[in-house]
N, C-alpha and C positions, 0 to 999 in steps of 0.2 A: 569613251566612245571611239568608234572607228575613225581613223584620220581622214578617210575619204567620204565620210557622211557629212557633206557640206550643209544640207538643210538643217540638221540638228546642231551643227557647230554654230551656224549663224543665229539660231534661236538662243543658244547659250550666251553668245556675244551680246545680244540685245538685253538679256536678263542680268548682265553684269558679271558673268563668270569669266575668270581669268585662266589662261593656259598655265598649268603648273608643271607639266612633265610629259615625257613621251616614253612609252614602252615599245621597243622595236619588235616588229613582227609578232605581236602578242595576241592577235585576234584572228581566228580562222575566217577566211572569206572565200567561199567557193572552193576552188582547188588549191588555194594558196593562203597566205597570211598577209595582214596589213598591220601597220603601226596602230597602237591604241593610245589615245590622248587622255590625259588626266586634267580635268578642270575643277576649279574650286571657287567658292565665294564665301567670305566670312560674314557673320551677322554684323549689320551696320555699314557694310561697304556699299557705295553708291551703285545704282543700276541706271539703265536708260541713258539719256544724253549726258547726265552728270558723270556716269562711270565710263563713258565711251573711251576716253583717252587712256584710262588704266587698262581697259581690255585690249585696246589696239597695241599698247606697249608690250603686252604679253604675247601677242600672236603675230606681230609683224617681224620681219627679219632683223637680226642684230649682227653687226659686222665687228669682228675683233679689230682692235686698234693697237698699233705698235709704235713706240716712240724711240728712235735711235738717234745717235749723235755722230757727226763727222768731226772727229778730234784729230788734229794734225800737229806735227812738230815743226821746228824751224827749217828742217830739210824737206818739208812737204810730204813726209810719210804719214800714213793713216794708221790710227790705233785700232787694233782688232783684238777681240776676246776669243781665246781658245777655251771652250767649255768642257765640262766633264760628261755631258750627255749627248754629244754628237761630234762628228768628225770635222765638219766644216766650221770655219771661224766666222765671226760676225762683228758688226759695229757695236759699240757699247749702247746700252739701253735695254728696253724690254716692253712687256705688255702693259698697257694702260688699264688700271683698275676702274670699275664702274664708278662714275661720279668724280673721277680724277682728271685734272687738266693735263693734256699731253706733255706740255713743257715741264710741269712739275714731276710727272711720271718719269720723264727722261732723267731729270736731276736725281730723283730718288733711286732709280735703278743704278745709276753710276756710283752713288755713294754706297749703296748696299753691296755692289759687286766689286768695286775697286777702291773704296775708301774716300774718294773725293770726286767732286764734279766741277769741271771748268764751267765758266758762265755759259749758259745756253742762250743762243740768239734766235735768229729768224729761221723759218722753214726753208730748206733748200730743195727738198724733193717730197712730192706726194706720190707714193707708189702703190699700185694695186697688185697684190700678190695672188696668183692663181692657186687653186687647191693643190696641196702638196703633202704627200706621205701621211694622210689622215687628217691634216689640218684643212679646215674650210678656208675659203678665200678671206682676205683681210686687207686692210689699208695700213700702210706704214708711212710715218712722217720721219724725215731725216732733218734734224736741226743742225745749225751751225754752232761752233764754239770758237773761242779764242785760241790762238796758237799756244800750245803747251811747250814751255822751254825751261831750262835752268832747274832750279830747285823744285818747281812744280811737278816735273816728271817723277821725282822721287815720292810724291804724294800718291801716285797711282800704284796700288798694290792689289793683285788678284786676291779675292776672298778665300780661295782654296776650296770652296764648297761648290758653287755653280761655275766659277771661273778658275780654270787650271793655271792659265798664264796670260799675260798681256804681251802683244807684239806690235812693233812699229814696222809697217810694211809699205814698200814703195808702190805707187799706183800701177806700175808695170807688172808687179808680181801678184796682184789681187786674185787673178784667175787660178793661181797655184794652190790657194788655201780656202777660197770661198766657193759657194755654189755659183753657177753661171749667172743666175739672176741676182745673187747677192753682190757679185763683183760688178755687174752692170749698174746696179743701184749705187754702189760706192763711187764708181766713175762718174755717173750722172751728178752725184752730190758734189764731186770735185769740180765738174764743169759749171754747175750752178754757182758754186762759191766764186769761181774765177770771173763769171759773167755778171754776177749780182742779180741773177734771176732766180725765180722759183720754178722748177720743172714738174710737170705731171708725167709720170712714167707708168708703164705696165710691164711687170717682170723686169724692172730696172731700166727699160729702154724708153727714151722720150717719145711722146706722142705729140706730133706737131699739129 
């Protein structure tokens, strides 16, 4: 049905139909086009009040969640990943899968991308990411880790697939290799680590 046909959509919601997909600009509407929504309901699935939460889960917004880590060495430098798919560098970690705990996602991504994960600690930064280059807005958590030194540094090796190389970068040089909001987020994480606080930021900048 047409995405702007709200009476019909509400009727489907009451009947237990879940939103399953969107076809962009697929239906003619006057002089233009609107998105067409695909709804479905399997035999035996609950309807009415019993099925309400299932329906609402399919039609309400979902926000992407990213879990990164602030990994530092004894000199206070920050570990950054140089990827094969974009020019700016980023903190280790990645996107949290559905049903996955953010802390575990952060550990998993580090093991997958660089062979080992230092112990993941508390949340330093909760950052809201504005829409960017086709990405919708998202939330990012930056976790603390222990200082990586000595033989443990040798355990960190870029996988060569997603991650081209790993770099230890001084806090004063973050702007040279990261996006402005990425560098701001990393600096906020360093400040949170030093102060023992958790910061809420937007585009990397603290909101007081």
